[in-house]
C-alpha positions as CSV (number, residue, x, y, z in Angstrom):
1,R,1.0,-4.4,19.6
2,F,-2.5,-4.8,18.3
3,L,-5.9,-3.3,17.5
4,D,-8.8,-4.2,19.7
5,P,-12.4,-4.5,18.3
6,R,-12.9,-0.7,18.7
7,G,-9.8,0.0,16.5
8,T,-7.7,1.2,19.5
9,E,-4.0,0.5,19.4
10,N,-2.7,-1.4,22.5
11,Y,0.3,-3.2,23.8
12,G,-0.4,-6.4,25.5
13,Q,1.1,-9.6,26.9
14,R,-0.1,-12.4,24.7
15,I,-2.5,-15.0,26.2
16,D,-3.3,-16.7,22.9
17,S,-3.8,-15.7,19.3
18,K,-7.0,-13.8,20.1
19,T,-6.5,-12.3,23.6
20,A,-3.9,-10.4,25.5
21,R,-3.5,-8.7,28.9
22,R,-3.3,-5.0,28.4
23,I,0.0,-3.3,29.1
24,D,-0.2,0.1,30.8
25,G,2.5,2.7,30.3
26,D,5.3,2.9,27.8
27,V,7.0,-0.3,26.7
28,L,10.1,1.8,26.0
29,G,10.0,3.2,29.6
30,A,8.0,2.3,32.6
31,F,5.1,-0.2,32.0
32,K,3.2,-2.9,33.8
33,V,1.0,-5.8,32.7
34,T,-2.6,-5.2,33.9
35,G,-5.2,-7.8,34.7
36,E,-7.5,-6.4,31.9
37,T,-8.0,-8.9,29.0
38,L,-8.6,-7.5,25.5
39,Q,-9.6,-9.1,22.3
40,V,-7.0,-9.0,19.5
41,S,-8.7,-8.0,16.3
42,K,-5.5,-7.3,14.3
43,L,-1.8,-7.8,15.0
44,L,0.5,-4.9,14.3
45,A,4.3,-4.9,14.0
46,P,5.4,-5.0,17.6
47,I,7.2,-1.6,17.5
48,A,6.9,1.5,15.3
49,P,10.7,1.9,14.8
50,R,12.5,5.2,15.5
51,A,15.1,4.0,13.0
52,I,15.8,0.7,11.2
53,L,19.5,-0.2,11.1
54,C,20.5,-3.3,9.2
55,I,23.7,-5.3,9.1
56,G,24.7,-7.1,5.9
57,L,27.0,-10.1,5.4
58,N,27.0,-10.9,9.1
59,Y,26.9,-14.7,8.9
60,R,30.0,-16.6,7.7
61,R,28.2,-19.1,5.6
62,H,26.1,-16.3,3.9
63,A,29.2,-14.3,3.1
64,E,30.7,-17.4,1.5
65,E,27.6,-18.2,-0.6
66,T,27.6,-14.7,-2.0
67,G,31.4,-14.8,-2.8
68,S,32.1,-11.9,-0.4
69,K,35.0,-11.4,1.9
70,I,34.4,-11.7,5.6
71,P,34.0,-8.0,6.6
72,E,36.4,-6.4,9.0
73,F,33.7,-4.1,10.4
74,P,29.9,-4.5,10.4
75,V,28.3,-3.6,7.1
76,L,25.6,-1.0,7.8
77,F,22.6,0.0,5.7
78,M,19.2,1.3,6.6
79,K,15.5,0.9,5.8
80,Q,12.9,3.6,6.0
81,P,10.0,3.4,8.5
82,G,7.6,3.0,5.5
83,A,9.1,-0.4,4.8
84,L,7.5,-1.7,8.0
85,Q,4.9,-4.4,7.6
86,N,2.6,-6.2,10.1
87,P,2.5,-9.9,10.6
88,G,-0.1,-11.4,8.3
89,D,-0.1,-8.5,5.9
90,P,1.3,-8.9,2.4
91,I,4.8,-8.3,1.1
92,V,4.0,-6.3,-2.0
93,I,6.1,-6.7,-5.2
94,P,6.3,-3.2,-6.6
95,K,4.7,-2.6,-10.0
96,I,7.8,-0.8,-11.4
97,E,10.0,-2.7,-13.8
98,P,10.6,-6.2,-12.5
99,V,12.0,-6.5,-9.0
100,E,13.9,-9.6,-8.0
101,V,12.4,-10.0,-4.5
102,D,14.3,-12.1,-2.0
103,Y,13.6,-13.3,1.6
104,E,16.0,-13.0,4.6
105,C,15.2,-14.4,8.0
106,E,16.8,-12.2,10.8
107,L,16.9,-11.7,14.5
108,A,15.8,-8.1,15.2
109,V,17.0,-6.2,18.3
110,V,14.8,-3.5,19.8
111,I,16.6,-0.8,21.8
112,G,14.9,0.1,25.0
113,K,17.3,2.5,26.7
114,K,19.2,5.3,25.0
115,A,22.7,4.1,24.0
116,K,25.7,6.1,23.1
117,N,29.3,5.0,23.3
118,V,28.4,1.9,25.2
119,S,30.8,-0.9,25.7
120,R,30.3,-4.5,24.7
121,E,29.7,-5.4,28.3
122,E,27.0,-2.7,28.7
123,A,25.3,-3.4,25.4
124,L,22.7,-5.9,26.5
125,S,21.4,-3.7,29.2
126,H,20.2,-1.2,26.6
127,I,18.0,-3.8,24.8
128,L,14.3,-4.1,25.4
129,G,14.0,-7.4,23.6
130,Y,14.0,-9.3,20.3
131,T,11.6,-10.1,17.5
132,C,11.5,-11.8,14.1
133,A,12.3,-9.8,11.0
134,N,12.3,-10.5,7.2
135,D,14.8,-8.2,5.5
136,V,13.0,-8.4,2.1
137,S,15.4,-7.3,-0.6
138,G,14.9,-6.2,-4.3
139,R,18.2,-7.8,-5.5
140,N,18.5,-6.1,-8.9
141,W,17.8,-2.7,-7.3
142,Q,20.1,-3.4,-4.5
143,I,23.0,-4.5,-6.7
144,K,22.6,-3.0,-10.1
145,K,20.5,0.2,-9.6
146,G,21.6,1.4,-6.2
147,G,24.5,3.5,-7.2
148,S,26.9,1.1,-5.4
149,Q,24.8,1.4,-2.2
150,W,22.3,-1.3,-1.0
151,I,19.6,0.9,0.4
152,R,17.5,1.4,-2.8
153,G,16.7,-2.3,-3.0
154,K,15.9,-2.5,0.7
155,I,13.4,0.3,1.3
156,F,10.4,-0.5,-0.9
157,D,7.1,-0.3,1.0
158,T,6.3,-3.5,3.0
159,F,10.0,-4.8,2.8
160,C,10.4,-5.0,6.6
161,P,7.9,-7.3,8.2
162,L,8.4,-7.5,12.0
163,G,6.9,-9.5,14.7
164,P,4.7,-11.0,16.0
165,D,6.1,-10.3,19.5
166,I,8.9,-8.7,21.4
167,V,10.5,-11.2,23.8
168,T,12.3,-9.4,26.5
169,T,16.0,-10.0,27.4
170,D,15.2,-11.8,30.7
171,E,13.8,-14.6,28.6
172,I,16.6,-14.6,26.1
173,P,19.9,-14.1,28.0
174,N,22.0,-15.2,25.0
175,P,20.7,-13.9,21.6
176,N,23.5,-15.7,19.9
177,A,22.3,-19.2,20.7
178,L,19.0,-19.2,18.7
179,K,17.9,-21.3,15.7
180,L,16.2,-19.4,12.9
181,K,14.7,-20.4,9.6
182,T,12.7,-19.3,6.5
183,I,9.9,-21.5,5.2
184,L,8.7,-20.7,1.7
185,N,5.4,-22.3,0.6
186,G,6.0,-25.1,3.2
187,E,9.6,-25.7,2.2
188,T,12.5,-24.8,4.5
189,V,15.0,-22.6,2.6
190,Q,17.0,-21.2,5.4
191,D,17.9,-23.1,8.6
192,W,20.8,-22.1,10.8
193,T,21.7,-20.5,14.1
194,T,22.6,-17.0,15.3
195,S,25.9,-18.5,16.7
196,D,27.3,-18.1,13.1
197,M,27.2,-14.2,13.3
198,I,30.5,-12.6,12.6
199,F,29.7,-9.7,14.9
200,D,27.4,-10.8,17.8
201,V,24.6,-8.8,19.2
202,P,26.7,-7.0,22.0
203,A,29.3,-6.2,19.4
204,L,26.8,-4.7,17.0
205,V,25.1,-2.5,19.7
206,S,28.4,-1.2,20.9
207,F,29.7,-0.5,17.4
208,L,26.6,1.3,16.2
209,S,26.5,3.4,19.4
210,Q,30.0,4.8,19.0
211,G,29.5,8.6,18.5
212,T,25.9,7.9,17.6
213,T,22.8,7.9,19.8
214,L,20.6,4.8,19.5
215,F,17.2,6.0,20.7
216,P,14.6,3.8,22.3
217,G,12.6,2.2,19.6
218,T,15.5,1.8,17.3
219,V,15.4,-1.6,15.6
220,I,18.6,-3.4,14.5
221,L,18.4,-6.2,11.9
222,T,21.4,-8.4,12.6
223,G,21.9,-10.2,9.3
224,T,20.8,-13.4,7.6
225,P,22.2,-16.9,7.3
226,Q,22.9,-18.8,4.1
227,G,20.1,-20.0,1.8
228,V,18.9,-16.7,0.3
229,G,17.1,-16.9,-3.0
230,M,19.7,-15.0,-5.1
231,A,22.5,-17.5,-4.2
232,R,20.5,-20.5,-5.4
233,K,20.9,-22.1,-8.8
234,P,18.6,-21.2,-10.4
235,P,17.7,-18.1,-8.3
236,L,14.6,-18.4,-6.2
237,F,12.7,-15.1,-5.9
238,L,9.3,-14.3,-4.3
239,K,6.3,-14.2,-6.6
240,D,2.6,-13.4,-6.3
241,G,0.8,-16.0,-4.2
242,D,3.8,-17.1,-2.2
243,R,3.7,-17.4,1.6
244,V,6.8,-16.7,3.7
245,T,7.3,-17.7,7.3
246,I,10.2,-16.6,9.5
247,E,10.9,-18.6,12.6
248,V,13.2,-17.6,15.5
249,E,13.6,-19.9,18.4
250,K,12.0,-18.6,21.7
251,I,10.2,-15.8,19.7
252,G,7.8,-17.3,17.3
253,K,6.7,-17.2,13.7
254,L,6.3,-14.2,11.4
255,E,4.1,-15.1,8.4
256,N,3.3,-12.9,5.4
257,P,1.7,-13.6,2.0
258,V,3.3,-12.1,-1.1
259,K,1.3,-10.3,-3.7
260,A,2.0,-8.2,-6.8
261,E,1.1,-4.5,-6.6
């Protein structure tokens, strides 16, 4: 999803960093790739989410590094659409009292077909594709100031970078066989694989759809591996001037600078 030189929003099939073939129709319905080539003036997050559902403690090694029990059921929290951020645009540290801002590389699932009460076997057929996500987290607001809930530390503006592309399911038949990593200022700080998920992608889609409609455009963040900043000694939190890159195998790189508000 991008802006062309006229400022018009488009979907396209990437040719390179500056050009794309225009997509005609609705990417959440019927669409086709046209032969028209457009200039890409600015990348946008690849979807404007209908909802952002997030799964916590979904990697075994991450649960262990935080001293948490392996969950019996998926741990669900949410982000608001205002947390969305484009590739290349800054993660903004709020100017309220100090926020301990952490990075979390994640595989994001984009629902393409309405899902309710779907089985594990049906789950992948309801997915449009996958993209990179950074579940940016204000740890002190998540843990100390959230009233025992995580959401408050997760919904600050710009705390959900997504992108740069959605890669459709035909190109990623198994989403639980992908390498993913976080690179902070040139140093790799997370480096693992989606095979370590406690609840894999089909299980998550099926679980979340029970009694609940997942509409097209819903984005599911599937959890992060070990190596988060709050678990390090000393803790490693984001600061003004940092640069964070999320990489997911077969999808690409999501890069964002960090700046203080």
